[in-house]
N, C-alpha and C positions, 0 to 999 in steps of 0.2 A: 583406115588407119593413119593416113595422111593429117588427116583432120584433127584425128584424136591426139595426135603426137604434137600438131601446132596449137592445140587447145591444151593440153598438158604444158607444153612449153608457156604459152600465153599465162598460165599459171603460176610457171615459175617466175615469168619475169615479173608478174604483180608481186607476187611474196617479196621478188628479189627489192622492189622498190618498198615496201615495207619494212621489210629488215636490213638494217645496213651489210654492209661487209665487214668482213673479219677485220680488216683495218680503216674502219670509218668510223673517226673518233669525234664527228661535227659536234656533238652535244659538248665535248669537253673543250671548245675553242678553235678545234683545231681542223682542218679538211681532210676530207676521203682521200686516202692512199698513203696519210701520212700520222705516224705517230705524236701524241701530244711530246713538246720538250721534256727532255729529261725522264720519259719513259720507255720501258722495254714492256716486252712482251710477258717478262716472267712476273717482273713488278706489279706490271696490270693485274696477270692474273691471278696473285696473290693477295691483291688489296680488294679483288671481288671475293674470295674465299674469306677471308678476314671480314667483310662488312656482310658477309652471309649468316641468317638469324640461325641458321643452321650447325654454324659454327662457335656460337657462343655459348659460354659456361654458363648452364643452369643452375648452379648451384646458390648461387647467390641471388638471383630473383627468386627461385624456389623457398629460401630463407626469407627474403622480405615479403613474398605474397604471403607465407606463414605466418607471420608475426602481423600482418593487416588482417587477416582472416583471425586470428584469435583475438587482435584486441575489438574486434565487430561484435565476435559473439560472444565475448566477455562482458559487453556492457549488456546483454539482453535481461539478465535476471537483476541487475542491479539497476536498469531503468525501471523495473516493476516495483522494487521495492522504493525509489523516487518517486512513485507515481502515490503508493501508498502513504509514503512523508507527506505530501503536500496534501493529501486529503487529511490527515491527523494534523498536521501544525497550520494550513491555511483555512481550510474548507470548516471542520468542526470548530476552532475559534471563533469564527465569523460568525456562525450561528448562534455562538453564547453573548453576543451584545446585548440582548434582549432580556435575559435574566440578571436581575436587580441583584441577586447574592453570589457575592465572588467565589464562596466555596461550593456554591452549585456548581458555578462556571468550570471551576476545576476539577471539580464530579464528573463532568461532561466529558471534559477532555480527556483525562483518564481513564476513563471507560472507555471511550473509541481507541485510543493507545493499547489497552488492554486487550482489546478484541482482537485488532490488526497483530498484536505480539504471538498470539497462539498461530498465526499462519507463518510468519517471517524469524519468529524468535521461539519455538516452542523447547527446542536446548541450546544450549552454547555451542553445541556441534552441528547443527542445521544453521545458526546464526552464521558460524564461520565461515559454512558452504554456501550459502544463498547471497553473503554481504560481503563478509573479508576479503575472500580466496577471490571473489571473481572482480572485486575493485582493486587488488593488489596485482593481478594480471592483467586488468584494463591497464593501470596507470604505467605498470614494468614494461608491458610491448609497445606503449606509447613512447617509453624515455628510449628504447631501444630503437624503435623508428626515428626520432628527433634525434640521436647520435647519427643514423648513417646519415641522416639529411645532411647535418653538419659536415659529416666528412666531404659530401657532396659539393656544400658551398664554401666552405675552406679549407680545400684540399692542403694548403702546405700550412694548416692552424690557424687559429684565430689571432693570437697575437701578432706572430708574422703579417698577417693578412690586414691588420690594424695598423701596422707599423707603415706598410706600403701603401695606405689608403691614405695616410695621416701625411707623408711626405707629398703625395699627389694634390691632396688638400691645400700644401702649404705652399707648393708648386704653381698651382693653379690661383694662387693668390687669396682663397679662401679664408673667411675668420672662422673662428674656433675649429682649426683643423681636426682636433683630437677628438671634439664632440660629432663635428660632421660624419667622422670614421667609425662611431659605435656599431659595432655588427647589430643586427637586427635579426639574426638566427634565423631567418626564414618562416617565422612565426606568423600563422592566420588566426583572426579572430577565434575561430573554434579552440583550434590549438592553446592561444593564451587563456581563455576562459577555463579550459580543462587544466591547466596547474594550476590557477587560482582555485579550481574546484579542489585539489586533491589536498591542496596546503588545506584550506578551510576544515575539510573533510576530516583530517590527521586530526586537529586542534578539537572537533566537534566529538570525535570519538572519543578523545584522551579525556576530554571534560564529564561529557555525560554518561560514558561507559566504563571507561579503566576507573578515574578515581572514585564513582560510587562504590565499583566492585573492590576496589582496595581497602576502603572504610567500610565495607558488608551494609552497604546502605542500598535501596530502592531507588533509584533516578525519578522524578516526576518532573511533567511540566512545569512545577514550578522553582524547579532548581535553575530553570532558564530564566525565568518570573526573578527570582531574586537577585542573579546576576544582572539582568537588567535594569533592577532599581539601585544595585550599587556602584555599579559603574556604565549608567546610560550610552556616555558617547562610545565606549569601548565595543558594548554588547552589542547595541543596536546597530551599528556600524558593520560588526563581523557578522552576524545574523543575518542580515541583508545583503551581505556580500555571497555568504556561503549558496542561500536559496536563487541570487537573482546568477549570479555566476553557473551555478551548477543547471539552472533552465536553459538559460542561453547554450550551453554546451550541448546540453542532450539533445533540445529541439533542434539545433543548428545540425546538430551531429548526424542524426537520423532524416533529416531534410535532405541533408546531402549524399547518405547511402542511398535513399529510397530516388533520388533524383526530382524531388518534390519543390526544391527553392532552384530550378533552372532558371525561371524567368524572373523578370523584375516585379511583377505583380506578386508571385510568390513569397518572395523575400518580404515585400510589405507585410502578406496576411502572418508570416512567421512573426517578425517582429512587433506586429500589432499583441499577437496571442503573448509573447514574452511581455509585453509591457502589462497589459490587464494581469496576469497573474502576478507579475511584480508589485502592480498597486495593492491588489488582494493581499501580498505576504504585507506588505506594507501596515494595511487595515488590521491584519492577525496579529502581528508582531508588537502593536501599539495595545493590543486586545490583551496578550499577554503579559506585557509589561504592567498593565493593573489587576493582574490577579492577586488575591490574596495567599499570602504564604502563611503555613502554620506555625504556631511558636513553636511547637516542638522541633521543626525543622530547620529553624532559620539557623542556631548554633553549628549545625551540620554542613550545611548550604556555604557559610561564612569559611566554614575550614578548607572546604573544596574550592571555594573561588579566592581565598588568599594565596593558595598554591600556583595560582591562573595568572594574578594579579602581579 
């Protein structure tokens, strides 16, 4: 019994060496047997309670996680549509370079469009459910997440933050203190490409879906051809930005979600894929610009383009 009690006491003594006493605060810069300055037992206990994750309100975190999940899953359907659109706008036009007849190339491209439209656009309701609503949910949830991010980055507001930063830059003798104090809004390359894509998609929908519907026209690939021929600088730059920014946003976003771009090598592979598709898109866009527009459609297309230019 005595040996057991000694052993038990030894365990207690060993445990006592591992666990600090109730008044040992060496980790806070004090010494055992002393409380840190300006700290009482009640205040210290309350600080531990407030720091405990069980005491934090979960409603805000739950709403934030819900927004992130909503943004992620709303992109699934639109990603599939974007892949089909790359097939129609990049792959199929590239296969028509060998065709000598421009009208024959138009027929090939339009036939590909008609085949895929039976999948994602059999009716207007299906088109809204598969394309427009997921896109709106994705962009809307992204804007709410960005607003939450801005509130964290600039708790006092963007303008007061800019004024304070400008004064600090001027006091430090830096040149152009106002420009140096411009907020970055915490934008990553994925987020920035997403906002560019969203703006381009809205304009693209207005051009190839809303205006033809308003004038009771069936839009063809030749609508883009006519726009490229009338205003080449504007529409070549616009369509290249539309697909290149969207491609970078989707591939980079999926790479981050699936943790496929965690290493420098995987980032290089991702950038190589984006570059190859971008170059293919340039070649395809040039091909679309050289297509022949039927004379019957030229005046109708000019009417639409005049509303955009």
